[in-house]
N, C-alpha and C positions, 0 to 999 in steps of 0.2 A: 057471795062474798069471796074475794080472792083468798086462795089458801097459801100457805108459806112457800111451798115448792114453786108455785107460779111466780110469786114476787121475787124470790131469789134467782129464778132462771132468768127473768127479765134483766135483773141486775148483771148476771153472769154474761148474758149475750151482749149487752150494750157496752160493757166494759172491755169485753174482748175486742169489739169493733173499735172503740177508742184507742186500745193499745196498738192494734194493727195501724191506725192512722198515725200514731206517734212513731211507731217504728219506721213507717214509710218516710216521714218527715225527718227523722234521725238519719236515715241512710241517704236521703237527697240532699241534706245540708249537714255535712259531718261536723262542722264547727258550732252548729246549734246544739249544745250540750244539754240544755234543759229538756229537750224532747226525749232524751234517753231516760232521765228521771221520771218524767210524765208517763212515758210507755211503761216503766217498771211499776209505777204506782197504779196504772190501769190493770195491768195483768195481776198484780198482787191483790188488788180489789176483787177482780173476778174469781181468783182462786179462793179467797176468803169467803165469798158468797156461795161458791160451790161446796165448800166444806160445811157451811152452815146448814145446806140442804140435808146433809147426812143425819141431822138432828131427828129427821122423821124415821130413820131406819135403825139407828144404833142409839146407845145412851147419849142424851144430848149434851152432856157437861163437856166432853172432849171437843166435838165439833164447834160448840159455841165458844169455847176457850181459843181454838185455833183461829176460828173465823173472826173473832174480836182482836186478836193480836194481828192478824194480817190487815184488817181494816185500819187499825191505827198505824201500822207500817205504810200502808198505802198513802194516807194523808201526810205522813212524814216525808215520803218520797216527793210528793207534789210540793211541799214546803222547800225541800232541797232544790228542786227544779226551779222554783222561783228565785232562789238565791243565786243559781247560776245564770238564770236569765238576766239578772241585773248585775252580773260580774262579781258577785260576793262569794267569799270563801264558804264552802258547804260545811255547815255546823254538824258534822258527823257525830261527834261526842254527845251533844245535847239530844240529838234524836235518838241515838242509840240508848241513851240513859232513859229517855221517855219510853221508848218501847220496852226496855228491860224492866223498868219499874212497873209499867202497866201490866206486863206479862206475869211477873211475880205476884202483884196484887190481885189480879183476876183469878189467877191460880189458887192463891190462898182463900180467897172468899168462895170460890167454887168449891174447894174442898171443905170449907165451913158451912156450906149449903146456905150461902147468904146472897140470893139474887139481887136485892136492893143494892148492896155494896158493889157487886159485880157490875151491875148497870151503871152505877154512879162513876165507877173508875173508868169504865169503857167510854162513857159519854164525855167525861171532863178531859180525857186524854185526846180523843178525837177532836173535840172542840177546840182544844189548845193548838194543835197542829193547823186546824183550819183558820183560826184567829190569827196565828203567826203569819200564815201565808197572806191573809188579808192585809195584815199591817205592812208587810214588805211591799205588796202591790201599791197600797195607798201612799206609802212614803217614797217609792221610787218612780212610780209610773202614773200617778193620778192625772197628769195632763194629757194622757193618751186615752182615746175613747175605749179601746180594747181593755186596757187595765182598769178603768172605771168600772166597766161592765163586770169584769171578773171579780173585782173588789166588792161590789155590791151583792153578787150572787154568793160570794164567800161569806159575807156578813150575815145573809138571810139563812145560808146553810148552817152556819154555826149556831145561830139562834134556834132553828128548828131542832137540831140535834138536842139541845139543852131542853127545850120544851117537851120534846119526846121523852127525855129522861125524867122530867119533872112530872109528867103525866103517868108514867109507869110507876114511879116511886110513891105518887098519891093513892096507889091502890093498896089494899092490905097484901102483905107478903104471900098469903096463901093464894091471892088471886093473880100473881105474877106468873104467867106461864111460859115455858121454855119452847113449847112447840106451836101452840095455837095463838093467833092474833085476834084482837077485837076487831070490829069494822073500822073504828077510828084508828087504830094502830095500823091496820093494813093501808088506809089512805095516807097516812103520815110516811110510812115506808115508800109508797109509791111517789110521794112528793119529794122524798130524799133522793131517790133514784133519778127523778127527773132534774132535780137540782144539780146533782153530781154531774149529770151529762152536759147540762148548760154551762156548768163551771168550767168544764174542759173545752167547750166551745169558746168561752171566754179567754182561755189560754191560746187557742188558735187565733183569735183575734189579736191578741198581744203579739203573736209571731208575725201576723200580717202587718201589724203597724211597724214592727221593727224592721221588717223586709222592706216595706215602703220607704221608711226613713233612710235605710241604707242606699236604696236606688236614688233617692233625692239627693244624697250626699254625693254619690258617684257622679251625678249630673254636674256637680259643682266642683269637681276635683280634677286635676291633670293626672292622665293615666300614668305618665312616666315618672313624675317627681312626686306625686302624692300632694302637693300644695294646691291652692286654689286655682281654678282656671279663669279664662277671660270672662265667662259669664258671671262668675262669683265676684270678679273684680268690678264689674260694671255695677252690680247690685250694691257692693260695698261703697263705691264711689258716690253713687246716687244717695245712699242713706247718710254718708258723712257730710255731703253738700247740703242736703236738707236739714241735718242736725246743726250744722255750722251756720246756716242762713237763718235759722230760728234763735240760736243762743249767741250768735256773733263770737264763736269761739273757734279759732283757726285749727286746721289739721294740715298735715303735710304728706307729700308722696315722695318715693324715691323711685326713679326710673334707672334701671340698670341692665347691662349685658355682659357676657363674658368676652374679655379681649382675645382676639385672635382665635375665635371659636371655629371659623372655617378652616384655619390651618390645622386644628386638632383633628377635625374631621378627615381632612385630606391626608395628614401624616399617619394617623393612628386608626382611622376607620370610624364608622358611625357608632359602633358598639362603645367605643372609648369616649366618643362625644356624649353618648347617653350617660354613661357613668360619671362624666365630668358635670353634667347638668344635675344629677342626683347628688353629688358631693357638694356642688355649689349651693343648692338649697339647704342641705344639712348645715353647711358652714354659715349661711345668712341667718338661718333660724336661731342660732346661737345667741344672736344679738337682739332678737325681737322680744318684745314684752307682751304681757297678757293683753289681748285686744288688738294687737298689730296683725296686719294681714299680709302674707307674702303670696303672689299669684304669678303664674307663668302666662305671659301675654301670647307667646309663640316663639318657636325657634329658641334662642338663647336670651331673649328679652323677658325681664321680670319687672314687676312693680310691687313696691311696698307701701301700704296705706298706714299711716301713723296718726291715729285719732288723738285729738287734743295735744298736738305737738307743734311748736313754733319752728320757724325756719332755723334758728340757731341750734335748737335741740335735735332737729332732724339732721343737721350737718354733723354734730357730734356722733350720732348714730351711724351716719355714712362712713365717718372716718374710722369707727370701730370696725365696721364690716370690711373695709378695705384690709385693715390689719389682719383680720381673721382669714381673708382670702389669700393674702400673701403667704400666710403660714400654711396654707392648705395645699395638698397635692394628691394627685390620683396616681396610684401605681398601676401600670398597665403594660403587660408583656415585657417585664424587666426595665420598663421606662417609667420615669417619674414625671408626670405631667402637672406642672405648676399652674395655678389658677390665678388670674387677677381680673379685675371688674373696673368699669368706669360707671360712675353714678351721677345722676342729674337729680337735684333737690329743688322742690317747689312747694310754696305754701298757698293755701286757700285764702283768698281776700273777698271782702264783701261784694266787689264788683263782679266776681265770678258767678255769684248766685248758685243756681242748680246746674250750671253748664260745666260740668266736670272735664269736658273735652278740653276747654281752655287750660285747666290745670295741668292736664296731662301734656299738653303742647308746651307749657313752660317748663316742666320737668324734661321733656324731649330736647327742648333748645339747650338746657343746662348739659344734658348728657352729651350732646354734640360739641359742646365747648370742652367738655372733659376729654373727649376723643382728640379734638385739635390741639389740645394742650399736652398730649403725650400719653394718654390713657393711664390706668391704675390710679386715678384720682377722682374727686367729686368736685362739682360745681354747683352753684346755687343760682336761682332765678327768682327774685322776689316778686317782679310784676308779671302778670299773665300777658301773653301775646294776643293779637286781635283774633276774634273768632274764626276767621277765614284761614288761619294757619292750619296746614294739614297735619294731623296728630297720628301717631302710630296706631291709635285704635281705629281711626278712619282709614288709614291705608290698609289695614288687615281686614276691613269689612268687606 
């Protein structure tokens, strides 16, 4: 049968290893704040387990008290790490109150020589932190496989902590030992150690899911402006064409570029041109609605996808964008660079079907009409051109 020292040493070694992993993750990804909390939780748990070993060599009351408080603190840090992982404010006060209440209660019942109450307080407090963590995971990340795995393991872990508590409390008070475990208790402790480690691997899977999602997002974003890139635009156009073809509900697009952008680059430099592009996207986004998509097609060319929007409504949006751009300027080397744009507006029609290239060509034709008419204006094109018309998307392919 495994003795107490062996059980807790296994716990100590494994949680030190987990703490080292989380420290490495925190140093490699400084913005990943959750890793710091999880590293702290692992090291606190290993310290609590190490203190618990002292029960074999000194009066067991103090080591058990310190070990219990540190184990509760560990699960609280895990819960706070999950809060940071999902961008929630850390509930320091709640966890501090839980730890403080648990510490005072355990100390009181240890002084009263009441092992059943001490065990009950410890188990309930630890289960509360684990259950809170599990609920946060299920609420905010249930659609991700890593979060589902961590949530399931957390639920099992909380249940076993309470089952272990019930098993120990079912024994007569004189049979509850502070030093020796029964064979069944030893097996339960080993299972808890195993589940705790697996739970941390669940958090690693959550981090991997987050990193993979961020990489996928970066593949669909323009590096300079932060708006959607050409790939994301093509995906959005295909989705909207398919949706409109099914529901016969029109949508519209705006094709636009910055007037005299080449002159801005020539007169002020490409760094000024880059800042103008960033300012232009910020200005245009002020008029976008939830669900609209702004994408940079390349250079100073942009496209806005307006779901469930008629040609008339799209024209009103284009008019507002022109006003916003006229009022916008970029301050560069003591010079004020004023921005203006020309916009072409087109609406999806049933004859377009899934061929979004025809829709872009219609908006492109309207954009050139705006340029011919003096720039800083918008034009509309209700009817799509023939399929063989060369579009900006095809020219840049």
